[in-house]
C-alpha positions as CSV (number, residue, x, y, z in Angstrom):
1,M,22.3,-61.7,-44.0
2,I,25.8,-61.8,-42.8
3,P,27.2,-65.2,-42.0
4,R,29.6,-66.0,-39.3
5,L,33.3,-65.2,-40.2
6,N,35.3,-68.2,-39.2
7,A,39.1,-68.4,-38.9
8,G,40.7,-69.6,-42.2
9,S,37.7,-68.0,-44.4
10,C,37.4,-64.9,-46.5
11,Q,34.0,-63.4,-47.2
12,V,33.9,-61.6,-50.5
13,W,31.0,-59.1,-50.8
14,W,30.0,-57.8,-54.2
15,A,27.9,-54.7,-54.8
16,S,26.8,-52.2,-57.4
17,T,26.5,-48.5,-57.3
18,S,22.9,-48.9,-58.0
19,A,22.5,-50.0,-54.4
20,A,23.9,-46.8,-53.0
21,G,21.1,-44.5,-51.5
22,P,21.5,-41.3,-49.5
23,Y,20.4,-43.3,-46.3
24,L,23.9,-44.8,-46.3
25,L,25.5,-41.4,-45.4
26,D,24.4,-41.9,-41.8
27,L,26.7,-44.8,-41.6
28,L,29.8,-42.9,-42.3
29,D,31.9,-40.8,-40.0
30,E,32.5,-37.0,-40.4
31,E,35.7,-37.4,-42.5
32,E,34.1,-39.8,-44.9
33,R,31.1,-37.7,-45.3
34,A,33.5,-34.9,-46.1
35,R,35.3,-36.9,-48.7
36,H,32.2,-38.0,-50.2
37,A,30.9,-34.5,-50.6
38,G,34.2,-33.6,-52.3
39,F,33.7,-35.9,-55.4
40,R,32.4,-33.8,-58.3
41,R,31.0,-36.9,-60.3
42,A,27.9,-38.6,-59.1
43,E,29.3,-41.9,-60.0
44,D,32.4,-41.4,-57.8
45,R,30.2,-40.4,-54.9
46,A,28.1,-43.5,-55.4
47,L,31.3,-45.8,-55.5
48,F,32.8,-44.1,-52.4
49,L,29.5,-44.2,-50.4
50,A,28.6,-47.9,-51.3
51,S,32.1,-49.3,-50.8
52,H,32.7,-47.5,-47.3
53,A,29.1,-48.2,-46.1
54,L,29.4,-51.9,-47.1
55,T,32.7,-52.3,-45.3
56,R,31.2,-50.7,-42.2
57,I,28.1,-52.8,-42.1
58,V,30.1,-56.2,-42.6
59,A,32.9,-55.3,-40.2
60,A,30.7,-54.0,-37.5
61,H,28.5,-57.1,-37.6
62,H,31.6,-59.2,-37.0
63,V,32.8,-57.3,-34.0
64,A,29.3,-56.5,-32.7
65,I,29.3,-52.8,-32.6
66,A,27.3,-50.2,-34.6
67,P,28.7,-49.4,-38.1
68,R,29.1,-45.7,-37.4
69,A,31.0,-46.6,-34.3
70,L,34.0,-48.0,-36.3
71,R,36.9,-45.5,-36.5
72,H,39.4,-45.4,-39.3
73,A,43.1,-45.5,-38.3
74,R,44.9,-42.8,-40.0
75,K,47.4,-43.8,-42.4
76,V,51.1,-42.8,-42.0
77,A,52.1,-43.4,-45.7
78,T,50.1,-42.9,-48.8
79,H,50.5,-46.6,-49.7
80,E,49.6,-47.9,-46.4
81,K,46.7,-50.3,-46.2
82,P,43.5,-48.8,-44.8
83,R,42.5,-50.1,-41.4
84,L,39.6,-49.7,-38.9
85,R,41.0,-48.8,-35.7
86,D,38.6,-50.8,-33.5
87,T,39.2,-54.1,-35.4
88,A,42.9,-53.7,-36.5
89,S,43.9,-56.8,-34.3
90,E,41.1,-59.0,-35.6
91,L,39.8,-58.1,-39.0
92,E,41.6,-57.6,-42.2
93,F,39.8,-56.1,-45.1
94,S,40.4,-54.7,-48.7
95,I,38.2,-52.7,-50.9
96,S,38.2,-52.3,-54.8
97,H,35.9,-50.8,-57.3
98,S,35.8,-50.3,-61.0
99,G,33.0,-49.1,-63.4
100,A,29.8,-49.8,-61.3
101,C,31.2,-52.9,-59.5
102,I,32.4,-52.8,-55.8
103,V,34.1,-55.7,-54.0
104,V,35.0,-56.0,-50.3
105,A,37.0,-58.8,-49.0
106,I,37.3,-59.6,-45.3
107,S,38.9,-62.1,-43.1
108,R,40.1,-62.7,-39.6
109,A,43.8,-62.1,-38.9
110,V,44.9,-62.9,-42.4
111,T,46.4,-60.0,-44.5
112,L,44.8,-59.7,-47.9
113,G,44.3,-57.5,-50.9
114,V,41.6,-57.5,-53.5
115,D,41.3,-55.8,-56.9
116,V,38.5,-55.7,-59.6
117,E,38.8,-54.2,-63.0
118,R,36.3,-53.5,-65.8
119,V,37.2,-55.3,-69.1
120,T,37.2,-52.8,-71.9
121,A,37.0,-53.6,-75.6
122,T,40.3,-51.9,-76.4
123,E,43.8,-53.2,-75.9
124,P,46.2,-51.4,-73.8
125,D,48.9,-49.2,-75.5
126,A,52.6,-50.0,-75.5
127,S,53.3,-47.7,-72.5
128,L,50.7,-49.1,-70.3
129,L,52.0,-52.7,-71.1
130,A,55.5,-51.7,-70.3
131,S,54.3,-50.3,-66.8
132,V,52.4,-53.3,-65.9
133,L,53.9,-56.4,-67.5
134,C,57.4,-57.7,-67.3
135,A,59.2,-58.7,-70.5
136,T,58.2,-62.5,-70.3
137,E,54.6,-61.5,-69.7
138,R,54.6,-59.1,-72.6
139,Q,55.8,-61.6,-75.0
140,A,53.2,-64.2,-73.9
141,F,50.5,-61.3,-74.1
142,M,51.5,-60.3,-77.7
143,A,51.3,-64.0,-78.7
144,M,47.5,-64.0,-77.7
145,P,44.7,-63.5,-80.4
146,S,43.8,-59.8,-80.4
147,P,40.2,-60.4,-79.1
148,A,41.6,-62.2,-76.0
149,R,43.9,-59.4,-75.0
150,P,41.8,-57.0,-73.1
151,W,40.5,-59.7,-70.8
152,A,43.9,-61.2,-70.4
153,F,45.5,-57.7,-69.6
154,C,42.8,-57.2,-66.8
155,R,43.6,-60.6,-65.4
156,Y,47.3,-59.9,-65.1
157,W,46.5,-56.5,-63.6
158,T,44.1,-57.7,-60.8
159,R,46.5,-60.4,-59.9
160,K,49.4,-58.0,-59.5
161,E,47.2,-55.3,-57.8
162,A,45.9,-57.9,-55.4
163,V,49.5,-58.8,-54.5
164,L,50.7,-55.3,-54.0
165,K,47.7,-54.3,-51.9
166,A,48.2,-57.5,-49.7
167,T,51.9,-56.6,-49.2
168,G,51.0,-52.9,-48.5
169,D,53.3,-51.7,-51.2
170,G,50.6,-50.4,-53.5
171,L,51.9,-48.0,-56.2
172,E,55.2,-47.8,-54.4
173,V,56.3,-50.9,-56.4
174,S,55.9,-51.0,-60.1
175,P,53.6,-53.9,-61.2
176,A,56.2,-54.7,-63.9
177,R,58.6,-55.7,-61.1
178,I,56.5,-58.8,-60.2
179,A,55.6,-61.6,-62.4
180,V,52.4,-63.8,-62.2
181,T,51.2,-66.8,-64.0
182,P,49.5,-66.4,-67.4
183,P,45.7,-65.6,-67.3
184,R,44.5,-69.0,-68.4
185,T,46.4,-70.9,-65.8
186,A,46.1,-71.3,-61.9
187,P,47.0,-67.8,-60.3
188,A,50.4,-67.7,-58.4
189,L,53.2,-65.2,-57.8
190,V,56.2,-66.3,-60.0
191,R,58.8,-63.6,-59.3
192,W,59.5,-60.5,-57.4
193,S,62.2,-58.4,-59.0
194,G,64.5,-56.2,-56.8
195,P,64.4,-55.4,-53.0
196,G,61.4,-55.7,-50.8
197,R,60.1,-59.2,-51.6
198,P,57.4,-60.1,-49.0
199,A,58.7,-62.2,-46.1
200,K,55.5,-64.2,-46.0
201,S,54.4,-66.5,-48.8
202,V,51.7,-65.2,-51.2
203,H,48.6,-66.9,-52.3
204,L,46.5,-65.6,-55.3
205,Y,42.9,-66.5,-56.1
206,D,40.9,-65.5,-59.2
207,L,37.4,-64.4,-58.1
208,D,34.2,-65.0,-59.7
209,A,33.5,-61.5,-60.8
210,P,30.2,-60.0,-62.5
211,S,30.2,-60.3,-66.3
212,G,32.4,-57.7,-67.9
213,Y,34.8,-57.6,-64.9
214,A,38.0,-59.6,-63.7
215,A,38.9,-59.8,-60.1
216,S,41.6,-61.3,-58.0
217,L,42.5,-61.8,-54.3
218,A,45.8,-62.2,-52.6
219,T,46.7,-63.4,-49.0
220,L,49.8,-63.5,-47.1
221,A,50.9,-66.7,-45.1
222,E,47.8,-68.7,-45.3
223,H,45.3,-70.3,-47.7
224,L,41.7,-69.1,-47.2
225,E,38.3,-70.5,-48.2
226,C,36.5,-67.7,-50.1
227,T,32.8,-67.4,-50.2
228,D,30.8,-64.9,-52.3
229,H,28.0,-62.7,-50.8
230,D,25.4,-60.1,-52.1
231,G,26.5,-56.8,-50.8
232,S,23.9,-54.9,-52.9
233,A,21.1,-56.7,-51.0
234,L,22.9,-55.9,-47.7
235,L,23.1,-52.1,-48.7
236,R,19.3,-52.0,-49.6
237,A,18.5,-53.7,-46.4
238,A,20.2,-50.9,-44.5
239,A,17.4,-48.4,-45.6
């Protein structure tokens, strides 16, 4: 069920929280199980369980060890990218989830970031727009028909979050400091304002997310060939 991961390619695994079962807890380490138990809401526990189990199943397969044998490297800074200690020199991965949707992107030795967001029926308020979009983007956004704005905002958001995850900056850099192409055009990083611009070139991809969601992927230095895979089926097979 897990194809070979070749150099120059990226596997994008999609799953739903409906595929999360208690049997997946056996795949997690002690720290992850403690974090899982700490979530108060059932939906948050399901998101955490499914996303971490899926990452372990896929990554462990590609390095030929048991999923539970993978060890997480401890993060030094809060915005540092998560890593699996055993595969840090070979595999790169990124996780995102929103609503009931989970996505895990994984490649060999190419730094990447992925983000998925559920599209709501409401427009973002002025303060959220100002914190995410730069002045040029806000002008283009407000020129759009009102029904198109919720999806457009999510497209802007996922492109920017994917970039900031790939660079490792996360929330340390305001999304409004970077500019990306408009939602209906080919994805690309247009501008990075202020210090800290990534030394490597950034490549952006819009992913084929499930209905009602928008998703994007960013990679550093190299273009990747992305393929979609059924993570829900993989999680159910783990039973």
